[in-house]
Structure formats: structure tokens, C-alpha cells
N, C-alpha and C positions, 0 to 999 in steps of 0.2 A: 504494500500500500504506500502511496506517495502523495504528498501534498506540498504545494509551494506556499510560502508566506513571506510577506515583507512586514514583519511586525503584526501579523494577524493572529498570533496566539494570544492567550489571556495576558501574557507579559506585555504585549503591545500597548494595552490600555494603561499600564502603569509606568511606561517609559518616561513620560514627562515627570512623574513623581520621582523616579530614580535620578533623573538629571538634577532635579531640585535638591535632592539629598546629597548626591555626590558632588555636584558643582563642577565648575570649569577646572578647578585645580586638580580634581581627581582625574578628569579626562587627560589633562596634560601629563600627570604622573604616569598614567597607564601608557600613553604613547611614548613617553621617554623610556619606560621599561621595555617597550616592544622593540626599540631600535628602528631599523629601516623596514617599515611595514608596507612599502610600495614595491617590494621586490617581485620577481617573476615566478616565485614558487620554488626556486632552487634551494640548495643547502643553506640553512641559516636565514632564509627569507620567509616572510609571511605571505599568505595569499593576498592578491590585490583586493582592494576594498570593494570593487564592483563585481567580484567573483561570487558565484553561488556557493554557500557553505552547506554541505550535505550532512545531516544529523541522523544518526541511527538510534532507534529505540525498540523496545520489545513488547509494547502494549501491556504494561504491568502498572496497574493503579496502586498507589497514587503517584508513582515516580514519573512515568512518561507513557502516554497512550493517546490514541485518537478518540475524540469524543464523537457523539452521534452526528455531528455536522462535518466530520472528517478533518477537524482541526486538531493539531497537536496540543496537548495540555499535560498537566502533571507538574510537580514542583521541579524535577530535574530539567524538564523542558523549559520551564519558566526561568530558572536560574541561568541555564545555558543561553537562552535568548537574551536575557538582560546583559550578560557578560559580552556576548558577541555584538549586540547592538552598541554597547558602550565602546567597544573596540573599533566600531565603524562598519560592521558587517550587518546589513539590513536584509539581504536576500538569502533566506534560509529555506531549505527543503528538508522535510522529515520523511524517513523511511522506516517501516516496521519490518523486523525480521524476528525469527525465534531467538530467545535469549542466548542459547548455546551457539548461535551463529554470529553474534555481534562482533567479537574480536576478529574472527576470520574474515568477515565481510569488510570490516574496517581496513585490515591489512591488504585486502584484495582491491582496495580503492573504491568500494561501493559507496562509502561516505567518509567524511573527514573527521568526525568526532562522535563519540558515543555519549549520549545523555540519557541514561536509563537507570540511574541510581545504582550503578554497578559497584559492588564492594571491591575495595582494594585488597588484593592478596599477593603474596610473594610470586606465585605462579603467573598471575595475570600481569604483574608489573614487568615480568621478563618478556611478555608478548606485546605490550603497549605502553605508551608514555602516559601515566596518570597524573591528574591534578591532585592537589591536596583535597581531603574530604570536606564535604559541606554538611553532612549529617551522620549520626550514628543511631542505630535502632536495635532493640532486642529481637529475638526470634519468637515465634509462636507456632502452634499447630492448629489446624482445623480438624475437629473430630466429630463423630456422630453426636447428636444432641444427647445430653446426659453423661457424656464421656464414659461409656460402659466399660472401657478397659483401663480407666484411671491413668490415662497417659499424661505425663508431666513434661518430659523433655526427651532428648535423644537417648538417654540412658534407659528410658522405659522400654525402648525397642531392643536395646542390647541385652536387657534382662528378661525379655519375653520373646522366645523364638517364634511364637505363633502370630505375632503382629507384623503387618506390612506397612511400610511408609512410602508415600508418594514423594518423589523429588523431581524437580525440573532439570533437564540435562543442561550442563554448563553452569549451574548455580553453585554458590558456596555451600548450599545445604547438602550437596553430595559430599563435599569435604567434611562438613560437620558430622555427617552420619558415619563416615569412615573413621574420623578421629574418635568418635564415641564407641567404636568397636562393633558397629552393626554389620552383620554379614551381608554380602551382596544379594543373597537370595531373599532377604527381607526388604529389599528396596525395589520399587517399581518406578522406572524412569519415564518421564513424559517430555515431549518436545515443546509443549506450551503450558503456560500457567493454568489457563482455564480447564484444560484436560484433567488436571489433578483433582479439581473440585467435582467434575462430572464423575470421576472414578469413585470419589468418596461417597457421593450421593448414591451411586449404584452399588455400594458395598464391596467394591473391588479392592479397596485399601482401607486401613484403619485410621489414617491421618494424612493430611496434606501439609507439607512443610513450607515455610516461608518467613518473611519478616513479619513483625507484629502488624505493621500497617497493611501489608498485602492480605494477610490472613483475616484481619478484622474487617477489611473492606469486602472480602468475598462472603464472609459470614453474615454481614448486614443484609437484612431482608430474607435470609434463609434460616432464621433461628429455629424454625420448626423442625429442621432436619440436621443442623450442625451447630457447633459452638466453637469458640476459640479458647485454648488453654491459657493460663496465666503467662504473660511474657517472661522470657528467661534469656540469659546469655549462655551460649553453648560452651560445654566443657569437654576436654579430651579425656579418654579413658587413661588410667594409670599406665605409664610407659609409652604413651603416644605423644607426639609433638603437640604443644599447646596451640589452641586456635587463636587467630588474630581477632582484634576487635571488629565487629560488624559495622563498618562505616563505608559510605559510598562517595564516589567522585566522578570525574569525566576522563575519557580516554582518547588518546591520539596515536597515530602511527609513530613508531620509534624514530623514524627519520624526520618527523615533523616536530622536533624538540623545540624549535624557536616558536612555533605556533602554540605549542603546549605552554611554554614559559610565559608568553604574552597573555594567554588566557588565564593562567594561574595568578599572574600579577593582578589582573583585574578582579578575579575571584577573591583574592585575599583582601583587596580593598573593600569588597562587598561583605566579606566575613567580618572585617573590623568595624565597618560602619553600621552593621545590623541589617543590611539589605537581604542577605541570605536568610537570616532568621525571620524577617518580615514575610518573605515569600513562603518559606517552608512551613511555618507555623499556621498559615492559613488552612493547611490540610489537617483533617481530623487525625488525632493520634500523635501529632508531633508537637513538642513543647520546646522551650528554650534550652532545657536540659539536653535534648538530642543535638542541638546546634552547638552548645557550649563545649560538649565533649569533642565534637569534630574540630572546633576552632582551636583546641589545645594540641592538635595533632597535625603532622605533615605527611606527605607520601613516604618520607624516609622512615617513618615509624612502622611501615608495612612491608619492608623489603625482606624481612626474615633473617 
């Protein structure tokens, strides 16, 4: 799915407000940090300002998704649009792919940046150039209404071989399950987020994994058939490597380091002046605590 926008996301409606908050001095600082931003796209250059910037997302609420009108929305989309607009890029196109295909599609040149709330992990950082995080959030599971198996966290599956957990391919939940010691035969992988919840409703799995925000978003309106467990931070089984903090940011091709650096400079201005917090906390389930934790971290904290 593809849609073009020149500030037509929800972020477009707040661009004037962002300019008022950030001011001319912020724009000047951002441009200074970017260096020569009128280059032709070669090594060390930024894309020309009149070039279309292609943005990849995975249709996962509330991070980045297409609404009923075919417009890109979600807080990752809004933050990315705000940053790119402030950098001078107004021609943005958004493309939806399966979550597990995001990084491979990025590196194949299908788009220029991933804005999907993607967690920073050591493995992903080897494949793409990530920004600093702009949010952190605990995990949760969607389970059948009444939670008949008393599922609490990943250890619940490691301790009960009769349970099956749905995971979306390419997500950190696969890593969390492995770190918790859950055998492969207890995992059922799906290419899309929505498919996990269909499987839960059909009784094919005992829980669907995801972030607190994603799980609670899918449970809303379906409380007669499912519920969300209390949010938790994943832990590794004894003897396994510890898991990284579940925090998300934006990804670029490794060779586009200058573009990533310029984006990150502007993102950090927005982290410091409260713009990211203002955008993200508009979405249910996100508070200043989620943002403050991210603001205390940089991409270097996730390299392993």
C-alpha cells in the first residue's frame, strides 16, 4: 500500500505549532548539524530537499499505520514527519510492508527510513543505522477472556509445555521468547500482527505477544473474547543473555549515516524541547514516563 503526502498526515496540522515551539534558532541549529544538505545523495551527502522521502511502516497501531482514509498516522509516523519537515523535506511517501520485511526492504532501496516504532536491538543495529529512541514501553499478552491459563509473562510458557504463543516474524518478541527458554514448538509465527489476534480468537494459540500499546489496542472492543495481561518487562531465563530495554526509534541504511545523523540531531532537539512527548502522549497508553526513559538513552546503549 502506498500513499503520497506533503504534510497530509495528522502531523501536518501541527507543523505550525512545532515551528512556534522550536523557533528559527532550532531550525538553524538543525541545518548547521546537517552540514551540506544540498548534496546529490553520494557518500556523506543528504538527499536534496525536493526529493521524495520514502517511509516504511508495518501497519501496527498505534506506532504507524494507514487509517480508513488511506493516510499514514500513528505516533512514529507523526514524529518522523515532524523531524523530516523541520529538516526541509515536505514530500513524503509511506509504504506498508510486513514487519519482518522492513529492514530488508529498507536495504533493498524500497524506502529511505523506517518509522514503525521498531525496537533497537544489537542485531538490528548491525543491519541498519538507528536513531536514538523516542519511547520505551513494556510488553503484554492478549489472552482469552478470563485468562484461563493464568498467563503472566514469557516464563508462563517456559513453565507450561502445553501452551502456544503467537509471535510476529521479525519482532523482538521472538527474541524475548527465546531468551525466556520457550521451545520452538510452543511458538507459532505469523507474518502480520492482525493474524495473531485472529488465531487467538479461533483458539489456535493461547496468547498473542506484543507491546502493551499494541496488545491493549487490539483488545479494545473485543473484551468479550480476550483481555490483556498486566504489562511487564521481559526477562531472560537463568544462563541466557539479558534482554535489552524495549525502546523504539527510526532506521536508515548503513550507508546513509549522514542522513541518519541529521535526522537524529533534529530528533534530539524535539526530545529536549518536549515535542516528542507532546506527540506520543496523545496516544492512549503512553505517558511521560515512557518518553523520559527513552530520553535518558542513546543508540549506543543498545549495541550489546
